[in-house]
C-alpha positions in Angstrom: -5.2 -12.9 -2.3 -2.0 -12.7 -0.1 0.0 -11.3 -3.0 -2.5 -8.5 -3.6 -2.5 -7.5 0.1 1.3 -7.7 0.2 1.6 -5.5 -2.9 -1.0 -3.0 -1.8 0.2 -2.5 1.8 3.8 -2.1 0.4 2.7 0.4 -2.2 0.6 2.4 0.4 3.6 2.6 2.7 5.8 3.6 -0.2 3.4 6.3 -1.3 3.0 7.7 2.3 6.8 7.8 2.8 7.5 9.4 -0.5 4.9 12.1 0.2 6.3 12.8 3.6 9.9 12.8 2.3 9.0 15.3 -0.4 7.2 17.6 2.1 10.2 17.4 4.3 12.6 18.3 1.4 10.5 21.3 0.5 10.4 22.5 4.1 14.1 22.0 4.7 15.3 23.6 1.5 16.2 27.2 1.8 14.7 29.9 -0.5 16.9 30.0 -3.6 19.0 33.1 -4.3 19.6 34.4 -7.7 21.6 31.9 -9.8 21.8 29.2 -7.1 19.8 26.2 -5.9 20.1 23.8 -3.0 18.1 20.8 -1.9 18.3 19.4 1.7 17.1 15.9 2.3 16.1 14.9 5.8 15.6 11.7 7.7 12.4 10.8 6.0 14.0 10.7 2.6 16.6 8.2 3.9 13.9 6.2 5.5 12.1 6.2 2.2 15.2 5.0 0.4 15.7 2.2 2.9 12.1 1.1 2.7 12.2 1.1 -1.1 15.2 -1.2 -1.0 13.7 -3.5 1.6 10.4 -3.7 -0.2 12.2 -4.5 -3.4 14.1 -7.3 -1.8 10.9 -8.6 -0.1 9.1 -8.6 -3.5 12.0 -10.5 -5.0 12.1 -13.0 -2.2 8.3 -13.5 -2.2 8.4 -14.1 -6.0 11.4 -16.4 -5.8 10.5 -18.4 -2.6 6.7 -18.0 -2.4 4.8 -21.0 -3.6 1.6 -19.3 -4.6 2.6 -18.5 -8.2 3.5 -14.9 -7.5 5.3 -13.3 -10.4 5.8 -9.5 -10.7 6.4 -9.7 -14.5 3.0 -11.3 -15.3 1.0 -8.7 -13.5 -1.5 -11.3 -12.1 
């Protein structure tokens, strides 16, 4: 049960951060001129990248050192 809660909370945080980061990117990016495009990433995008890295490491550590049979490859 712990692994389900761990995964779901992490996935919810990831989804919320991704949504906020994409909204911020859309709001910060200027209107394109003919023949050009530009994308500006803000703080939330970098927070999303940091969280994704940390969550990935936490999942790996939980799988490696947790003693409850947690394995991300099995899907159980």
